[in-house]
Short mmCIF file of the C-alpha atoms (twelve columns), coordinates in Angstrom:
data_MODEL
# 
_entry.id   MODEL 
# 
loop_
_atom_site.group_PDB 
_atom_site.id 
_atom_site.type_symbol 
_atom_site.label_atom_id 
_atom_site.label_alt_id 
_atom_site.label_comp_id 
_atom_site.label_asym_id 
_atom_site.label_seq_id 
_atom_site.Cartn_x 
_atom_site.Cartn_y 
_atom_site.Cartn_z 
_atom_site.pdbx_PDB_model_num 
ATOM 1   C CA . UNK A 1   -44.104 54.276 23.558 1 
ATOM 2   C CA . UNK A 2   -48.158 53.442 23.999 1 
ATOM 3   C CA . UNK A 3   -48.928 56.721 22.408 1 
ATOM 4   C CA . UNK A 4   -46.702 55.735 19.048 1 
ATOM 5   C CA . UNK A 5   -48.666 52.396 19.065 1 
ATOM 6   C CA . UNK A 6   -51.773 53.817 19.290 1 
ATOM 7   C CA . UNK A 7   -51.124 55.913 16.267 1 
ATOM 8   C CA . UNK A 8   -49.982 53.076 14.037 1 
ATOM 9   C CA . UNK A 9   -52.293 51.183 11.657 1 
ATOM 10  C CA . UNK A 10  -51.536 47.687 13.126 1 
ATOM 11  C CA . UNK A 11  -52.784 44.756 11.356 1 
ATOM 12  C CA . UNK A 12  -51.910 41.654 9.846  1 
ATOM 13  C CA . UNK A 13  -51.148 43.141 6.405  1 
ATOM 14  C CA . UNK A 14  -50.256 46.416 7.942  1 
ATOM 15  C CA . UNK A 15  -47.756 47.427 10.686 1 
ATOM 16  C CA . UNK A 16  -46.137 44.712 12.869 1 
ATOM 17  C CA . UNK A 17  -44.727 45.358 16.299 1 
ATOM 18  C CA . UNK A 18  -42.096 43.049 18.159 1 
ATOM 19  C CA . UNK A 19  -40.756 44.146 21.556 1 
ATOM 20  C CA . UNK A 20  -37.216 43.508 23.108 1 
ATOM 21  C CA . UNK A 21  -36.511 44.395 26.475 1 
ATOM 22  C CA . UNK A 22  -32.794 44.835 27.454 1 
ATOM 23  C CA . UNK A 23  -30.499 45.917 30.267 1 
ATOM 24  C CA . UNK A 24  -27.242 44.166 30.557 1 
ATOM 25  C CA . UNK A 25  -28.731 41.250 28.579 1 
ATOM 26  C CA . UNK A 26  -31.608 41.290 26.273 1 
ATOM 27  C CA . UNK A 27  -35.002 39.323 25.839 1 
ATOM 28  C CA . UNK A 28  -37.650 39.295 23.078 1 
ATOM 29  C CA . UNK A 29  -40.862 39.817 24.847 1 
ATOM 30  C CA . UNK A 30  -43.005 39.529 21.834 1 
ATOM 31  C CA . UNK A 31  -42.841 38.840 17.952 1 
ATOM 32  C CA . UNK A 32  -44.035 40.563 15.053 1 
ATOM 33  C CA . UNK A 33  -46.607 37.684 14.695 1 
ATOM 34  C CA . UNK A 34  -47.950 37.702 18.068 1 
ATOM 35  C CA . UNK A 35  -50.325 40.685 18.247 1 
ATOM 36  C CA . UNK A 36  -52.340 42.189 15.089 1 
ATOM 37  C CA . UNK A 37  -54.163 45.219 16.865 1 
ATOM 38  C CA . UNK A 38  -52.857 48.231 18.711 1 
ATOM 39  C CA . UNK A 39  -55.142 47.206 21.685 1 
ATOM 40  C CA . UNK A 40  -53.397 43.893 21.889 1 
ATOM 41  C CA . UNK A 41  -50.126 45.351 21.722 1 
ATOM 42  C CA . UNK A 42  -50.543 48.234 24.268 1 
ATOM 43  C CA . UNK A 43  -52.185 45.627 26.812 1 
ATOM 44  C CA . UNK A 44  -48.877 43.345 26.210 1 
ATOM 45  C CA . UNK A 45  -46.673 46.409 26.966 1 
ATOM 46  C CA . UNK A 46  -48.613 47.256 30.021 1 
ATOM 47  C CA . UNK A 47  -47.798 43.980 31.186 1 
ATOM 48  C CA . UNK A 48  -43.960 44.359 30.929 1 
ATOM 49  C CA . UNK A 49  -41.978 45.165 34.067 1 
ATOM 50  C CA . UNK A 50  -39.880 47.698 33.304 1 
ATOM 51  C CA . UNK A 51  -36.691 47.743 35.485 1 
ATOM 52  C CA . UNK A 52  -33.675 50.075 35.838 1 
ATOM 53  C CA . UNK A 53  -30.047 49.047 35.618 1 
ATOM 54  C CA . UNK A 54  -27.078 49.171 33.605 1 
ATOM 55  C CA . UNK A 55  -27.681 48.600 29.870 1 
ATOM 56  C CA . UNK A 56  -25.676 46.958 26.780 1 
ATOM 57  C CA . UNK A 57  -27.283 48.653 23.898 1 
ATOM 58  C CA . UNK A 58  -24.988 47.226 21.310 1 
ATOM 59  C CA . UNK A 59  -25.947 43.930 22.628 1 
ATOM 60  C CA . UNK A 60  -29.729 44.820 22.319 1 
ATOM 61  C CA . UNK A 61  -29.059 45.853 18.583 1 
ATOM 62  C CA . UNK A 62  -27.315 42.228 18.108 1 
ATOM 63  C CA . UNK A 63  -30.342 40.620 19.340 1 
ATOM 64  C CA . UNK A 64  -32.655 42.710 17.217 1 
ATOM 65  C CA . UNK A 65  -30.684 41.804 13.975 1 
ATOM 66  C CA . UNK A 66  -30.178 38.259 14.810 1 
ATOM 67  C CA . UNK A 67  -33.210 37.326 16.617 1 
ATOM 68  C CA . UNK A 68  -36.139 39.492 16.368 1 
ATOM 69  C CA . UNK A 69  -35.879 40.464 12.607 1 
ATOM 70  C CA . UNK A 70  -36.212 36.804 11.373 1 
ATOM 71  C CA . UNK A 71  -39.143 35.402 9.076  1 
ATOM 72  C CA . UNK A 72  -39.871 32.711 12.047 1 
ATOM 73  C CA . UNK A 73  -40.763 35.761 14.299 1 
ATOM 74  C CA . UNK A 74  -42.870 37.278 11.880 1 
ATOM 75  C CA . UNK A 75  -40.506 39.503 9.902  1 
ATOM 76  C CA . UNK A 76  -41.818 39.934 6.398  1 
ATOM 77  C CA . UNK A 77  -39.671 40.257 3.249  1 
ATOM 78  C CA . UNK A 78  -40.202 43.148 1.024  1 
ATOM 79  C CA . UNK A 79  -41.623 45.339 4.035  1 
ATOM 80  C CA . UNK A 80  -39.755 48.184 5.793  1 
ATOM 81  C CA . UNK A 81  -38.156 47.287 8.685  1 
ATOM 82  C CA . UNK A 82  -37.752 50.150 11.447 1 
ATOM 83  C CA . UNK A 83  -36.111 49.387 14.722 1 
ATOM 84  C CA . UNK A 84  -37.312 52.142 17.389 1 
ATOM 85  C CA . UNK A 85  -35.155 52.202 20.739 1 
ATOM 86  C CA . UNK A 86  -36.508 54.036 23.689 1 
ATOM 87  C CA . UNK A 87  -33.579 54.523 25.904 1 
ATOM 88  C CA . UNK A 88  -32.810 56.633 29.097 1 
ATOM 89  C CA . UNK A 89  -30.283 59.466 28.177 1 
ATOM 90  C CA . UNK A 90  -28.315 59.225 31.301 1 
ATOM 91  C CA . UNK A 91  -28.025 55.567 30.958 1 
ATOM 92  C CA . UNK A 92  -26.833 55.785 27.115 1 
ATOM 93  C CA . UNK A 93  -24.706 58.834 28.010 1 
ATOM 94  C CA . UNK A 94  -22.701 56.665 30.786 1 
ATOM 95  C CA . UNK A 95  -22.585 53.658 28.508 1 
ATOM 96  C CA . UNK A 96  -20.907 55.563 25.793 1 
ATOM 97  C CA . UNK A 97  -18.115 56.697 27.844 1 
ATOM 98  C CA . UNK A 98  -16.683 53.270 27.339 1 
ATOM 99  C CA . UNK A 99  -14.674 53.355 23.997 1 
ATOM 100 C CA . UNK A 100 -15.379 49.677 23.558 1 
ATOM 101 C CA . UNK A 101 -19.126 50.082 23.968 1 
ATOM 102 C CA . UNK A 102 -19.141 52.865 21.555 1 
ATOM 103 C CA . UNK A 103 -17.181 51.196 18.867 1 
ATOM 104 C CA . UNK A 104 -19.420 47.838 19.364 1 
ATOM 105 C CA . UNK A 105 -22.539 50.321 19.016 1 
ATOM 106 C CA . UNK A 106 -21.336 51.702 15.761 1 
ATOM 107 C CA . UNK A 107 -20.775 48.200 14.325 1 
ATOM 108 C CA . UNK A 108 -24.206 46.870 15.446 1 
ATOM 109 C CA . UNK A 109 -26.073 49.997 13.992 1 
ATOM 110 C CA . UNK A 110 -24.036 49.422 10.713 1 
ATOM 111 C CA . UNK A 111 -25.020 46.010 10.643 1 
ATOM 112 C CA . UNK A 112 -28.644 46.545 11.339 1 
ATOM 113 C CA . UNK A 113 -28.585 49.389 8.509  1 
ATOM 114 C CA . UNK A 114 -26.667 46.759 6.147  1 
ATOM 115 C CA . UNK A 115 -29.695 44.557 6.791  1 
ATOM 116 C CA . UNK A 116 -32.196 47.182 5.656  1 
ATOM 117 C CA . UNK A 117 -33.346 47.945 9.158  1 
ATOM 118 C CA . UNK A 118 -33.622 51.680 9.931  1 
ATOM 119 C CA . UNK A 119 -32.829 52.716 13.271 1 
ATOM 120 C CA . UNK A 120 -34.844 55.565 15.246 1 
ATOM 121 C CA . UNK A 121 -33.548 56.492 18.853 1 
ATOM 122 C CA . UNK A 122 -35.788 58.122 21.391 1 
ATOM 123 C CA . UNK A 123 -33.825 59.059 24.246 1 
ATOM 124 C CA . UNK A 124 -35.256 60.929 27.414 1 
ATOM 125 C CA . UNK A 125 -33.360 62.615 30.297 1 
ATOM 126 C CA . UNK A 126 -29.787 63.956 29.867 1 
ATOM 127 C CA . UNK A 127 -28.532 62.120 26.567 1 
ATOM 128 C CA . UNK A 128 -25.895 63.213 24.794 1 
ATOM 129 C CA . UNK A 129 -27.757 63.819 21.451 1 
ATOM 130 C CA . UNK A 130 -25.012 65.174 19.479 1 
ATOM 131 C CA . UNK A 131 -23.018 61.937 20.361 1 
ATOM 132 C CA . UNK A 132 -25.896 59.668 19.397 1 
ATOM 133 C CA . UNK A 133 -26.453 61.847 16.118 1 
ATOM 134 C CA . UNK A 134 -22.823 61.089 15.279 1 
ATOM 135 C CA . UNK A 135 -22.652 57.515 15.787 1 
ATOM 136 C CA . UNK A 136 -26.090 56.889 13.974 1 
ATOM 137 C CA . UNK A 137 -25.279 59.585 10.937 1 
ATOM 138 C CA . UNK A 138 -21.732 57.632 10.520 1 
ATOM 139 C CA . UNK A 139 -23.448 54.657 9.918  1 
ATOM 140 C CA . UNK A 140 -26.175 56.301 7.754  1 
ATOM 141 C CA . UNK A 141 -28.800 55.704 10.286 1 
ATOM 142 C CA . UNK A 142 -32.107 57.989 10.401 1 
ATOM 143 C CA . UNK A 143 -32.941 59.786 13.300 1 
ATOM 144 C CA . UNK A 144 -32.509 60.508 17.128 1 
ATOM 145 C CA . UNK A 145 -35.208 62.059 19.117 1 
ATOM 146 C CA . UNK A 146 -34.539 63.866 22.427 1 
ATOM 147 C CA . UNK A 147 -37.588 64.545 24.980 1 
ATOM 148 C CA . UNK A 148 -37.320 65.377 28.644 1 
ATOM 149 C CA . UNK A 149 -39.186 62.463 29.345 1 
ATOM 150 C CA . UNK A 150 -41.221 59.649 27.624 1 
ATOM 151 C CA . UNK A 151 -43.998 60.744 29.224 1 
ATOM 152 C CA . UNK A 152 -43.683 64.225 27.624 1 
ATOM 153 C CA . UNK A 153 -43.367 62.739 24.375 1 
ATOM 154 C CA . UNK A 154 -46.920 62.898 22.893 1 
ATOM 155 C CA . UNK A 155 -47.129 66.370 23.886 1 
ATOM 156 C CA . UNK A 156 -43.980 67.493 22.221 1 
ATOM 157 C CA . UNK A 157 -43.285 69.131 19.051 1 
ATOM 158 C CA . UNK A 158 -41.343 66.044 18.034 1 
ATOM 159 C CA . UNK A 159 -44.003 63.534 18.180 1 
ATOM 160 C CA . UNK A 160 -45.085 64.264 14.906 1 
ATOM 161 C CA . UNK A 161 -41.835 64.064 13.577 1 
ATOM 162 C CA . UNK A 162 -41.471 60.679 15.191 1 
ATOM 163 C CA . UNK A 163 -44.264 59.369 13.860 1 
ATOM 164 C CA . UNK A 164 -43.406 60.500 10.133 1 
ATOM 165 C CA . UNK A 165 -39.963 59.085 10.759 1 
ATOM 166 C CA . UNK A 166 -41.383 55.648 11.613 1 
ATOM 167 C CA . UNK A 167 -43.447 55.790 8.560  1 
ATOM 168 C CA . UNK A 168 -41.293 56.826 6.144  1 
ATOM 169 C CA . UNK A 169 -40.589 54.370 3.519  1 
ATOM 170 C CA . UNK A 170 -37.938 54.886 0.922  1 
ATOM 171 C CA . UNK A 171 -40.329 54.565 -1.967 1 
ATOM 172 C CA . UNK A 172 -43.479 56.177 -0.684 1 
ATOM 173 C CA . UNK A 173 -44.344 59.591 0.541  1 
ATOM 174 C CA . UNK A 174 -44.496 60.247 4.181  1 
ATOM 175 C CA . UNK A 175 -47.912 60.895 5.946  1 
ATOM 176 C CA . UNK A 176 -48.989 64.441 6.706  1 
ATOM 177 C CA . UNK A 177 -49.527 64.107 10.392 1 
ATOM 178 C CA . UNK A 178 -50.208 67.916 11.619 1 
ATOM 179 C CA . UNK A 179 -52.944 68.238 13.920 1 
ATOM 180 C CA . UNK A 180 -54.420 64.766 14.323 1 
ATOM 181 C CA . UNK A 181 -57.632 63.648 16.144 1 
ATOM 182 C CA . UNK A 182 -57.561 61.355 18.907 1 
ATOM 183 C CA . UNK A 183 -57.715 57.799 17.414 1 
ATOM 184 C CA . UNK A 184 -56.154 58.886 13.947 1 
ATOM 185 C CA . UNK A 185 -53.866 56.208 12.708 1 
ATOM 186 C CA . UNK A 186 -50.858 56.583 10.296 1 
ATOM 187 C CA . UNK A 187 -48.779 54.301 8.183  1 
# 
């Protein structure tokens, strides 16, 4: 996640980042209008205490839609909204074995999409990516990226694809990522 933030052109008028942490319950860690540089966001993320446990991904998407993507939290009308979910593959696979959670997840992703919020999932571990692709494609979502571990993401061939997908806007061309130098930013 930190490598992704470091590649974005974050500023008051550019890209803004908010962070939600979730397990069974969800909490907004910081809003879109709290930090306006990559350094500030990286520092804030490094202060977060990540915990392992059961998850409720449909609830996480509901909180994103109802709480984070609001003008009072810095969401700006007319700008592209992208939700990037980093999730443990083993956790999502176990969670999606429940038909109720599966239906809830499809509905929450559909509601995000109806609000114009694109959804990107980065799953590590043993995620059932074909199931995730199916769910997200069913509701016209955008992308599922599977990596062995989050720490391997920056060095994977998919890192450039992820950056392009985050930066993609419906009316403007995507940047050419290719071989970038340390410190190069996009979007």
